[in-house]
Every structure is written in C-alpha cells, then in structure tokens.
C-alpha positions in Angstrom: 119.9 129.5 93.4 116.2 129.7 91.3 116.3 130.4 88.2 112.9 131.1 86.1 114.3 132.1 83.1 113.0 130.1 80.4 114.0 131.3 77.2 110.4 131.8 75.9 110.8 135.2 74.5 108.3 136.6 77.3 110.9 137.8 80.3 110.1 135.2 82.3 106.0 135.5 82.4 105.3 132.1 81.8 107.3 131.2 84.9 104.5 132.7 86.6 101.7 131.8 87.8 99.6 135.1 86.3 100.3 133.0 82.5 97.2 131.5 81.1 98.0 127.5 81.2 94.4 127.1 80.7 94.7 125.3 77.0 96.7 123.0 78.8 94.3 121.7 80.9 92.7 118.9 78.7 92.2 115.5 80.9 91.5 116.8 84.0 88.8 118.4 82.2 87.0 115.0 83.1 88.2 115.8 86.9 86.8 119.2 88.0 85.4 120.5 84.3 86.1 123.9 83.9 84.2 127.5 84.1 81.3 127.2 81.0 81.6 123.5 80.2 78.1 121.3 80.4 80.0 119.3 83.7 80.3 122.2 85.4 77.5 121.7 87.7 77.9 118.0 87.7 81.5 117.9 88.8 81.0 120.8 91.9 81.2 118.0 94.8 84.6 116.9 93.6 85.4 120.6 92.9 84.2 121.0 97.0 86.0 118.1 98.5 89.5 119.8 96.5 88.7 123.2 98.2 89.1 121.9 101.5 92.6 121.0 100.1 93.6 124.4 99.4 92.1 124.8 95.4 90.5 128.1 94.3 88.1 129.3 91.4 91.4 129.9 89.4 93.3 126.8 90.6 90.5 124.8 88.5 91.8 126.6 85.2 94.7 125.4 85.9 96.1 121.9 84.2 96.6 118.8 86.8 99.8 117.9 87.4 101.1 114.4 89.2 104.4 114.3 90.9 105.1 111.0 92.1 108.0 110.6 94.7 109.2 107.9 96.3 110.5 109.3 99.4 111.5 107.1 102.8 113.8 108.0 105.0 114.9 104.0 105.6 117.2 104.4 102.7 120.1 107.2 101.3 118.6 106.5 98.0 115.6 107.7 98.5 115.7 109.9 101.6 116.0 113.2 99.3 113.2 112.8 97.1 110.6 114.7 99.2 112.7 117.6 99.0 113.5 117.3 95.3 109.3 116.6 94.9 109.1 120.2 96.9 111.1 122.3 94.5 108.6 120.9 91.9 105.9 121.9 93.6 106.7 125.4 94.0 108.0 125.6 90.3 105.2 123.8 88.9 103.2 126.2 91.0 105.0 129.6 89.6 104.2 127.6 86.1 100.9 128.2 86.2 100.2 124.5 87.0 98.6 122.7 90.0 100.7 120.1 90.8 99.3 117.0 93.4 102.1 115.1 94.8 102.2 111.4 96.2 104.3 108.9 97.8 105.4 105.3 96.4 106.7 102.2 98.8 110.7 101.9 98.3 112.7 98.8 98.6 116.3 99.2 98.6 118.3 95.9 97.2 121.3 96.7 99.1 119.5 96.8 102.1 117.1 94.1 101.8 119.4 91.3 99.9 120.9 88.2 102.0 117.2 87.9 103.6 113.4 87.7 103.1 113.0 91.1 102.5 114.5 90.4 99.0 111.9 88.7 97.8 109.4 92.1 97.8 112.2 93.7 95.7 111.5 93.1 92.2 108.0 92.9 92.8 108.0 95.7 93.9 108.9 97.4 90.9 105.2 96.8 89.4 103.9 97.5 92.2 105.3 101.2 92.4 104.5 101.5 88.9 100.8 100.7 89.3 100.7 103.4 92.4 101.7 105.9 90.0 99.5 105.0 87.3 96.5 104.5 89.5 97.5 108.3 91.1 97.9 109.5 87.6 94.4 108.3 86.0 92.2 108.9 88.7 92.6 112.1 89.1 93.2 112.1 84.9 96.1 114.7 85.3 97.7 116.9 82.0 101.0 115.5 82.8 103.4 113.7 84.6 106.8 114.3 86.8 107.8 111.0 88.2 110.7 110.8 90.4 113.5 108.2 91.3 116.1 106.7 93.6 116.9 103.4 94.2 117.0 101.1 91.5 113.3 99.7 91.2 111.8 103.2 91.4 113.9 104.1 88.2 112.0 102.1 85.9 108.7 101.8 87.8 108.7 105.6 87.2 108.7 105.3 83.5 106.2 101.7 83.0 103.2 103.7 83.8 103.9 106.4 81.3 105.2 104.4 78.7 101.8 102.2 79.6 99.6 104.5 79.9 101.2 106.8 77.1 101.0 110.0 79.0 102.8 113.3 79.1 105.1 113.1 81.2 109.1 113.3 82.4 111.1 111.5 84.7 113.8 112.6 86.9 116.4 110.6 88.9 117.7 111.8 92.1 121.5 111.5 91.7 123.6 109.5 92.9 125.7 109.4 96.1 129.0 111.0 97.0 132.0 108.3 97.3 132.7 107.6 100.6 136.4 107.6 102.0 139.1 105.5 104.0 142.9 105.6 104.0 142.9 107.2 101.2 140.5 105.1 99.2 136.8 105.6 97.6 134.1 103.2 99.0 130.9 102.7 98.2 128.1 100.1 99.2 129.7 97.3 97.4 132.8 98.1 100.1 131.5 97.0 103.1 130.2 93.8 100.8 133.8 93.3 100.4 134.4 93.8 103.5 132.4 91.1 104.9 133.6 88.9 103.2 137.2 89.5 104.2 136.5 89.5 107.5 134.8 86.1 107.1 138.1 85.2 105.5 140.0 86.9 109.1 141.3 89.4 106.7 140.4 92.3 108.5 139.4 92.9 112.4 136.1 93.8 113.6 137.5 97.5 113.8 138.2 98.1 110.1 134.7 96.4 109.1 133.7 98.6 111.7 135.2 101.8 110.0 134.4 100.6 106.4 130.7 100.1 107.7 130.7 103.8 108.4 132.2 105.1 105.6 130.6 103.7 102.6 127.8 106.1 102.8 128.5 109.4 103.5 124.7 110.8 102.7 122.0 110.5 100.4 121.8 109.4 96.6 121.8 105.9 94.9 124.6 103.7 95.0 128.3 105.7 93.6 129.2 102.9 91.0 127.6 101.6 87.7 125.0 99.3 89.9 121.1 99.4 88.6 120.4 103.2 89.7 123.3 104.6 87.5 122.8 101.9 85.0 118.8 102.7 84.7 119.6 106.2 85.1 121.9 106.8 82.3 119.6 104.2 80.0 116.5 106.7 80.2 118.8 110.0 80.2 120.1 108.4 76.9 116.5 106.9 75.4 115.4 110.9 76.3 112.8 110.5 78.5 115.2 112.5 81.0 117.6 115.8 81.2 120.8 115.9 79.5 123.1 115.5 82.8 120.7 114.6 85.2 121.9 111.3 85.2 125.1 112.3 86.2 124.7 115.1 88.2 125.5 114.4 92.0 122.8 114.3 94.5 123.9 116.0 97.7 127.0 118.4 98.0 129.1 117.0 101.3 126.7 118.9 104.0 124.0 116.5 102.6 122.4 119.4 101.3 120.7 119.3 97.7 123.4 120.3 94.7 123.1 123.4 93.1 122.8 121.1 89.4 120.1 118.9 90.9 118.1 121.4 92.0 118.1 123.3 88.6 117.3 119.9 87.1 114.9 120.2 89.1 113.5 123.6 88.0 114.6 123.0 84.4 112.4 119.4 84.4 109.0 121.5 84.8 110.1 124.2 82.1 110.9 120.5 79.9 107.4 119.7 81.2 105.2 122.7 80.6 106.9 122.6 76.7 105.7 118.9 76.4 102.1 120.0 77.4 102.1 122.7 75.5 103.7 120.7 71.8 101.4 118.0 72.9 104.4 115.3 73.0 103.6 112.3 74.8 106.0 109.4 76.1 105.8 106.9 72.8 106.5 109.4 70.6 109.7 109.5 72.3 110.1 105.5 73.3 110.3 104.7 70.4 112.8 101.4 68.9 115.7 104.1 68.1 115.5 105.2 71.5 116.0 101.7 73.2 118.9 101.2 70.8 120.8 104.6 71.9 119.9 103.6 75.9 121.2 99.8 75.3 124.1 101.4 73.8 125.2 103.5 76.7 124.7 101.0 78.9 127.2 98.8 76.8 129.7 102.1 76.7 129.5 102.7 80.1 129.6 98.9 81.7 125.9 99.1 83.0 124.2 96.7 85.2 122.9 93.5 83.7 119.3 94.6 85.3 118.9 97.3 82.6 118.3 94.3 80.6 115.5 93.0 82.5 114.3 96.5 82.9 114.9 97.4 79.5 112.5 94.2 78.0 109.6 95.7 80.2 109.9 99.2 79.1 110.0 97.9 75.5 107.0 95.5 76.7 104.5 98.7 78.3 105.4 101.1 75.2 104.8 98.6 72.9 108.6 98.5 71.1 109.4 95.1 69.7 113.0 94.6 71.8 114.0 90.9 72.2 117.2 89.6 74.5 119.0 89.0 71.3 119.0 92.8 70.3 121.5 93.2 73.0 124.1 91.2 72.2 123.4 92.7 68.5 123.9 96.2 69.8 126.8 95.1 71.9 128.9 93.6 69.4 129.4 96.9 67.9 129.6 98.9 71.1 132.7 98.6 72.9 133.1 99.5 76.9 134.6 102.8 77.5 134.0 103.6 81.2 135.9 102.0 83.8 133.2 102.0 86.6 132.7 100.5 90.1 132.3 97.4 90.9 134.5 95.8 88.0 136.3 98.8 87.4 137.6 102.1 89.8 135.7 105.1 89.4 132.1 106.4 90.6 129.0 108.2 89.4 131.0 111.8 90.9 134.0 111.1 88.5 132.2 111.1 85.5 129.8 114.5 87.1 133.5 115.9 86.7 134.3 115.4 83.5 131.6 115.9 81.4 128.8 113.6 82.3 126.4 111.0 80.6 126.3 114.2 77.3 129.9 113.9 77.0 129.8 110.4 77.0 127.1 110.0 74.3 128.4 113.0 72.4 131.7 110.5 72.2 129.0 107.6 70.5 127.3 110.4 68.6 130.0 111.2 66.6 131.0 107.7 66.0 127.8 106.8 64.8 126.9 104.7 67.4 123.6 106.9 68.3 120.6 107.8 66.8 120.9 111.5 67.0 117.5 111.7 64.9 115.6 110.6 68.4 112.5 113.1 69.9 113.4 114.0 73.4 111.7 115.8 76.5 113.1 118.9 75.5 111.6 118.6 72.4 114.8 118.7 70.6 116.5 116.0 69.3 119.3 114.0 70.9 122.0 115.3 68.3 120.7 118.7 69.0 121.2 118.5 73.1 124.4 117.0 72.2 125.2 119.9 69.7 127.2 121.9 72.1 128.6 119.3 74.7 132.7 119.7 75.1 134.8 116.7 73.8 136.3 113.6 75.6 138.5 115.5 78.2 142.4 114.0 77.8 144.4 113.4 80.6 141.8 111.2 82.6 141.1 107.7 82.9 137.2 107.3 83.6 136.8 107.2 80.1 138.9 105.7 77.6 138.7 106.6 73.9 136.6 104.4 71.5 140.0 103.9 69.7 141.6 102.4 72.9 139.0 101.2 74.7 139.0 98.7 78.0 138.0 96.1 75.9 136.4 95.7 72.2 133.1 95.8 71.5 130.6 92.4 72.4 132.7 92.1 75.9 130.8 93.5 78.2 127.0 92.1 78.4 126.5 89.2 76.6 123.5 86.7 76.3 123.8 82.9 77.0 122.0 79.8 76.4 122.5 76.3 77.7 120.9 73.6 79.3 120.2 75.7 82.5 118.9 78.5 80.4 117.4 77.6 76.8 115.7 80.8 76.6 118.8 82.6 77.4 120.4 84.8 80.1 122.2 87.8 80.7 126.3 88.0 81.9 128.4 90.3 82.7 131.9 89.7 81.2 133.2 93.6 81.5 135.9 93.3 79.3 137.0 89.1 80.6 136.9 86.5 78.1 134.5 83.6 78.3 133.1 81.7 75.4 131.8 79.0 77.1 131.4 77.4 81.1 131.4 73.3 81.3 130.8 72.0 84.9 128.2 70.8 87.9 125.9 73.7 88.6 125.1 74.0 92.7 121.5 74.7 93.5 120.0 76.4 96.1 116.4 77.5 97.2 117.3 80.3 98.9 118.7 83.4 98.5 119.5 83.1 102.3 121.3 79.6 101.6 123.3 80.9 98.6 124.6 83.9 101.0 125.4 81.5 103.6 127.8 79.3 101.0 129.4 81.9 99.9 
C-alpha cells in the first residue's frame, strides 16, 4: 500500500531520511539551534531533554514538523485519527523531517446535543485551535500537518495556521460509510428521526433499537452533507487540503483505513515538504478568491449553515474581508446540484464513487463559477489540479447538471434580517421557496427545553 515515489526526479530519494532537508529547518533553529550556529551551546539544555525521547545529532539538523491529531475513542468521527497521525509521522520521518505528534480535545455534536455537554461544542473550536497554536509556536515548528474529523475540529485545524500564517496543510479523516437497514441507507440523522417517530408512536422499541444499532457502522464523520463534510469540502475548494481528500472515505467495511485515505496521508506529507521548500505560507493560499471558491462549493453541494459561522471565523484569522452578505451575493449565482442528506437522498460515499469533490469543482470551474488561478497546497492552481478530472458521470442523480439543477441560484443558504435578527441570520432552504415569515416566536432558555418541546 505504501507509495514513496513522489515524482521529484530523484527516484524517490527525497522520500528517505538520507535526503538533506537541513535547508528547510528555519524556525526550529530557535528551539534547538544548528551545529555551528552562535546559539548552539546555549540551546544544549533543550537538546538534552529532547535526547531523552529519542532525538539524535542528525535529528537536530532536520526541520521540525507539528502533527496535531484530535483523537478520542468516544466518537467514530475521530477514533481513527491517531492511526492517520502515525502514518503521517512515519512518512515525515522517511521524508527527512522530524515530526512530533499531540492530541487535542474533541466534542462531538451528535453525541452531546440536547444536554449540558453541547454547551462545550462551539467553544471547543477555539480551545482546539489554541492547543494547536500553542504546540506549534512553543516549539517553533517549521511546518504543520493538522488532522481533523468531527465538526469543530475541522475549522479548528485551520484557524491557527491562518492566524499565525504558518506553512501547513490540513487533512480530513474522512466520512463514515452509510449504515443499512431494510434496504435503506442510514446516517446519524436516521436515529434522531427514529426518536421522533418513536415518540409519536409510529415505530416500536425494537425498531428504534435496530436503527440505533445500524446507523453508524464504523469510524468516520457523519455521512451526509452535515458540518463535517461541508467544511472538509469547503477547505478543499479553498486549496488548504489535497484534491479528493474531503470525499475519500475514512474506513472500509471492516473498519480499516481505506487505501485512499492512507494515500492521502502519504500525499499530504509530500505536499507539506514541497510547501516548506517553496516557502508557501497559509495566507498565500487563503485569499479572498479562495474563500469565494469555498462558499461556491458549499452552495452547490447543499452544505450546512455552519459553514457561514466557520468561514467567517477563518476569514477573520486570515485577515480576509468577508461578510454575511457575501454568502447572499455568491449564492445568487450558484445553483444547488448536490442531492445529499439531510434534505436529499445521498451521502458522501456516493459522491466519492462518482468522482468526489474534484468532479464537482470541475463542473463549477468549467462554468466560470470558480477562480481557477487560486494557489493550493499542491503548489499548483485550482485549474491545474482539475485539469485531468473526469466530467460529471451520466445516469446518476447524486450530482445534477448545472443546466437542470435541484434548484436555481439563491435557494440554498440565505441570509435573513428581521426584528429577531437585525444583524442577520443564516437559513438553509435546500431548494424550498420561502421569502418571509410572520408569526409568534416561542422562546426557550435552554436547548434541553427546546428538544423536549419538539
């Protein structure tokens, strides 16, 4: 499964630790110094402590690379992230870098919704981002690989890179495969719907139990176009993760890392080494046009309204001017073409089978809806990355043609303003018609009370 041939013209020599990468060691000289530098003696105590965990004389000549791995075994979204981190750690070592890995907190919305734990969800984004920034800046790493899985870990993986303008790359752990019951595909939303059906007396205790046991068959983030897959697709469109990595599934039917996701790890390391070599920083990629590309893909795929929240935050960190109204402006020219759950029929695995996120981006690029000149983590532009991507397959209804979309432009995420939200609020229409709403507002003080009422 391993593939260390990177097309660098050196017959793969750059993929082995014998390759001289000392020129890539820039920031981490502040931590360890380098032989012959004026601070070499001064930094001896630091090196002494690092030798205790296995560092050698040769390691102090190598670039230091951060691997943030938000792993936990309490949620399928991130239960495999540690395994991906180990693959990346080994590949960085083979590539002549010296990696160090650490974990972060993880709060999964699907598990904590409807109880006090959910109050830690959004704030965990900032906590995770601060953890990554702390571990990157404290040790002055030369590059960053930031892994992600569940909802808040995805924007959190990129916020510190944008804030500090590091050289880095993100990698999404991938989507869960669909569950199956009675000939139908299931996702985590299926069990929420089953709870409602059970409360209404429409299904039995046993039927509810069957849905509970079949909805989530293995590791990976929630399968529909919920926050995780939305943000993974947006970040790929932005250019901060590799082409195809947002739609490659996490695990196979035996809950083992897929060959595609394994290869994503290998290719992510190659891309990072090139970014360090070419001195391409995060803000070189995260431009205004890149954010417009991200929003365009979100609108086309039928993504989550949480994309509004997270992309505005990322733009703030990257010092890119982006407002709520930009979502309206861009949405007004992008039709809805992805038929994904929760409003549609399909899951991310179905998109993967027909060409993945790159195929969708190719459709949008050819129609003039994407900026093809944006730089990406491959070192190439969006247009260059998509040059050989195959066209939209026929005889499928996962992705509709632009000429006959699910709904015309302006019918997915819309911005509302009114007496309840004078500064604006986002609403997901998913193709439905709704211009305005008049009526009473029922106010709840706690999320738990709202759930009980529903």
